[in-house]
SELUM-187612 format. One record per residue (C-alpha): x, y, z; residue number from 1. Coordinates in steps of 0.1 Angstrom, whole numbers, plus 5000, padded with zeros to 4 digits. Example, Ala and Ser with C-alpha at 12.3 -4.5 7.8 and 13.67 -1.06 7.14 Angstrom:
+------+-------+------+-----+
| east | north |   up |   k |
+------+-------+------+-----+
| 5123 |  4955 | 5078 |   1 |
| 5137 |  4989 | 5071 |   2 |
+------+-------+------+-----+
This chain:
+------+-------+------+-----+
| east | north |   up |   k |
+------+-------+------+-----+
| 4787 |  5403 | 4874 |   1 |
| 4814 |  5376 | 4881 |   2 |
| 4807 |  5339 | 4879 |   3 |
| 4808 |  5337 | 4917 |   4 |
| 4781 |  5364 | 4921 |   5 |
| 4759 |  5347 | 4896 |   6 |
| 4761 |  5314 | 4915 |   7 |
| 4780 |  5297 | 4888 |   8 |
| 4810 |  5287 | 4909 |   9 |
| 4843 |  5303 | 4918 |  10 |
| 4856 |  5333 | 4899 |  11 |
| 4882 |  5325 | 4873 |  12 |
| 4917 |  5331 | 4886 |  13 |
| 4908 |  5329 | 4923 |  14 |
| 4927 |  5298 | 4935 |  15 |
| 4914 |  5302 | 4971 |  16 |
| 4878 |  5298 | 4958 |  17 |
| 4885 |  5267 | 4938 |  18 |
| 4872 |  5234 | 4952 |  19 |
| 4900 |  5212 | 4963 |  20 |
| 4897 |  5175 | 4968 |  21 |
| 4915 |  5162 | 4998 |  22 |
| 4945 |  5140 | 4993 |  23 |
| 4945 |  5104 | 5003 |  24 |
| 4959 |  5096 | 5036 |  25 |
| 4980 |  5064 | 5040 |  26 |
| 4960 |  5039 | 5060 |  27 |
| 4976 |  5019 | 5088 |  28 |
| 4971 |  4984 | 5075 |  29 |
| 4995 |  4965 | 5097 |  30 |
| 4974 |  4939 | 5118 |  31 |
| 4942 |  4944 | 5097 |  32 |
| 4921 |  4914 | 5088 |  33 |
| 4896 |  4926 | 5061 |  34 |
| 4862 |  4912 | 5056 |  35 |
| 4861 |  4892 | 5023 |  36 |
| 4824 |  4885 | 5020 |  37 |
| 4821 |  4896 | 4984 |  38 |
| 4843 |  4894 | 4953 |  39 |
| 4845 |  4932 | 4954 |  40 |
| 4858 |  4932 | 4990 |  41 |
| 4884 |  4905 | 4981 |  42 |
| 4896 |  4925 | 4950 |  43 |
| 4898 |  4957 | 4971 |  44 |
| 4917 |  4940 | 4999 |  45 |
| 4942 |  4924 | 4975 |  46 |
| 4948 |  4957 | 4958 |  47 |
| 4957 |  4972 | 4992 |  48 |
| 4979 |  4941 | 4999 |  49 |
| 4997 |  4947 | 4966 |  50 |
| 5005 |  4983 | 4977 |  51 |
| 5015 |  4972 | 5012 |  52 |
| 5052 |  4969 | 5019 |  53 |
| 5050 |  4941 | 5044 |  54 |
| 5040 |  4905 | 5046 |  55 |
| 5005 |  4892 | 5044 |  56 |
| 4990 |  4859 | 5054 |  57 |
| 4967 |  4842 | 5029 |  58 |
| 4945 |  4815 | 5041 |  59 |
| 4932 |  4793 | 5012 |  60 |
| 4898 |  4777 | 5011 |  61 |
| 4914 |  4743 | 5017 |  62 |
| 4928 |  4756 | 5050 |  63 |
| 4965 |  4759 | 5040 |  64 |
| 4982 |  4792 | 5047 |  65 |
| 5010 |  4810 | 5030 |  66 |
| 5027 |  4841 | 5044 |  67 |
| 5049 |  4864 | 5023 |  68 |
| 5053 |  4896 | 5003 |  69 |
| 5029 |  4902 | 4974 |  70 |
| 5050 |  4915 | 4945 |  71 |
| 5025 |  4910 | 4916 |  72 |
| 4989 |  4905 | 4908 |  73 |
| 4970 |  4896 | 4877 |  74 |
| 4934 |  4908 | 4876 |  75 |
| 4910 |  4892 | 4852 |  76 |
| 4873 |  4895 | 4846 |  77 |
| 4865 |  4868 | 4872 |  78 |
| 4881 |  4856 | 4904 |  79 |
| 4891 |  4824 | 4886 |  80 |
| 4910 |  4845 | 4861 |  81 |
| 4929 |  4865 | 4888 |  82 |
| 4959 |  4857 | 4910 |  83 |
| 4985 |  4872 | 4932 |  84 |
| 5022 |  4862 | 4933 |  85 |
| 5042 |  4864 | 4965 |  86 |
| 5076 |  4856 | 4979 |  87 |
| 5072 |  4833 | 5009 |  88 |
| 5084 |  4847 | 5042 |  89 |
| 5106 |  4816 | 5048 |  90 |
| 5122 |  4818 | 5014 |  91 |
| 5119 |  4795 | 4985 |  92 |
| 5104 |  4801 | 4951 |  93 |
| 5076 |  4824 | 4941 |  94 |
| 5041 |  4812 | 4948 |  95 |
| 5009 |  4820 | 4928 |  96 |
| 4975 |  4820 | 4945 |  97 |
| 4943 |  4824 | 4926 |  98 |
| 4918 |  4849 | 4940 |  99 |
| 4891 |  4821 | 4939 | 100 |
| 4913 |  4800 | 4963 | 101 |
| 4915 |  4828 | 4990 | 102 |
| 4893 |  4825 | 5021 | 103 |
| 4912 |  4849 | 5043 | 104 |
| 4938 |  4877 | 5043 | 105 |
| 4957 |  4893 | 5071 | 106 |
| 4983 |  4921 | 5071 | 107 |
| 5008 |  4905 | 5094 | 108 |
| 5042 |  4921 | 5087 | 109 |
| 5055 |  4955 | 5095 | 110 |
| 5049 |  4980 | 5066 | 111 |
| 5085 |  4988 | 5057 | 112 |
| 5073 |  5020 | 5038 | 113 |
| 5052 |  5034 | 5066 | 114 |
| 5064 |  5069 | 5075 | 115 |
| 5094 |  5066 | 5052 | 116 |
| 5102 |  5090 | 5024 | 117 |
| 5131 |  5102 | 5004 | 118 |
| 5127 |  5136 | 5019 | 119 |
| 5130 |  5121 | 5054 | 120 |
| 5162 |  5103 | 5045 | 121 |
| 5177 |  5135 | 5030 | 122 |
| 5167 |  5156 | 5060 | 123 |
| 5183 |  5131 | 5084 | 124 |
| 5214 |  5131 | 5063 | 125 |
| 5217 |  5169 | 5064 | 126 |
| 5210 |  5170 | 5101 | 127 |
| 5237 |  5144 | 5108 | 128 |
| 5261 |  5162 | 5085 | 129 |
| 5254 |  5196 | 5102 | 130 |
| 5260 |  5179 | 5136 | 131 |
| 5295 |  5171 | 5123 | 132 |
| 5291 |  5134 | 5118 | 133 |
| 5316 |  5120 | 5093 | 134 |
| 5314 |  5090 | 5070 | 135 |
| 5277 |  5091 | 5066 | 136 |
| 5256 |  5082 | 5036 | 137 |
| 5220 |  5079 | 5026 | 138 |
| 5213 |  5042 | 5033 | 139 |
| 5180 |  5024 | 5037 | 140 |
| 5170 |  5009 | 5070 | 141 |
| 5181 |  4973 | 5074 | 142 |
| 5154 |  4947 | 5068 | 143 |
| 5145 |  4924 | 5097 | 144 |
+------+-------+------+-----+
């Protein structure tokens, strides 16, 4: 009797019978304003902001706002021990904002990585080359 017949799970060597966990789909975060009611929600939103390839708007508890690209985060045991670092949208030096200072977060900028992949670039290159286009190269899209 096989493992499958005995109710002990899929038969060894049968890849179609194996349980497969679904992959994670890329969320559309542009324009999202997450709820930050708990420390856990704040931490989760800032992790997503760190992975986001666009600008975010941080509103501090004192009412000041800073918009820019989050390029680093330091997570500690408490909110007071944690911070994000960002490059301001208007230029200037790097800014550090403590998690404990953050009252609000909004994903304001276009996600520059949404729908982009190396495979897409390569496919576009070969399509253009096959169409007879000359002097082409694999170059990233210009930033706004």
